[in-house]
DONURO-729942 format. One record per residue (C-alpha): y, z, x; residue in one letter. Coordinates in steps of 0.001 Angstrom, whole numbers, padded with zeros to 6 digits, always signed. Last residue first. Example, Ala and Ser with C-alpha at 12.3 -4.5 7.8 and 13.67 -1.06 7.14 Angstrom:
-001060+007140+013670s
-004500+007800+012300a
//
This chain:
+054513+137494+107111v
+057261+134979+107330p
+058628+134012+103998f
+057633+130364+103162s
+060039+127685+103233g
+063648+127386+102393m
+066067+130135+102723t
+068240+131261+099838l
+070871+133849+100436e
+072810+136555+098322a
+075641+137888+100472d
+075788+141460+101759v
+079029+143132+101871g
+078165+145811+099198a
+074294+146040+098620p
+072487+143188+096783l
+072047+142348+092937p
+071598+138664+092630f
+071711+137719+088970w
+070786+134123+088075g
+071852+132091+085042i
+069941+128889+084585f
+070279+125329+083788t
+067213+123040+084010v
+066344+119266+084380g
+064570+117315+081459e
+062019+115868+083445e
+060896+119178+084717t
+063060+121210+087476a
+060979+122802+090126d
+061091+126598+090970f
+057801+126613+092904r
+056062+128549+095628a
+058602+131164+095596i
+057759+133105+098655t
+058464+136952+098884e
+061429+138705+100577n
+063071+139762+097276a
+061156+139517+094379p
+061939+136654+092008e
+062257+137641+088419y
+062351+135335+085217f
+063623+135245+081704t
+062926+132746+079078d
+065610+131919+076582g
+065456+127982+077148a
+062201+127127+078812r
+059881+128447+081509l
+056726+126754+082663i
+054280+128933+084279s
+052271+128788+087530e
+049799+131756+088296q
+050493+134331+090968e
+049698+134305+094754g
+053251+132732+095582s
+055713+133299+092890v
+055499+130186+090493q
+058077+128505+088160f
+057827+124931+086851y
+061444+124547+084983v
+062900+123843+081706s
+066036+122674+080033g
+068545+124987+078835s
+069950+128513+079703e
+066860+129890+081343i
+067344+133446+082231v
+067414+135159+085725g
+066723+138179+087950f
+066773+137537+091616v
+065667+140200+094181p
+067384+140266+097733g
+066969+138119+100802n
+065633+135162+098757h
+062772+132906+099518w
+061806+129438+099247h
+059093+126851+098670a
+059996+123313+097340g
+063200+121889+096091p
+061316+119779+093277h
+063998+117880+091699v
+062578+116075+088512n
+065722+116362+086465a
+068572+117796+088051a
+068900+121409+088966i
+071773+123267+087573r
+072804+127029+088451i
+075199+129457+086857r
+075548+132288+089231r
+076020+136058+089195v
+076497+138249+091986e
+076168+141963+091936m
//
């Protein structure tokens, strides 16, 4: 299990991405536009939790005008590092 505190500055919109394993998280402060591809967009605020499925496109994880800080849990098998790949997951 890898755990990270991640900060994204105000109005930063990294674009679509995907992970090699699932991600579980909680917003610590600020807010973010969140959307898993094919699902409805939502705004996550302090205290809200989220789940990003492995090998699926995350269409949005874009900081709002207040920026965002969140804690992410990356459960992966021993010897495998958490990876983030920009762009859409290849089908």
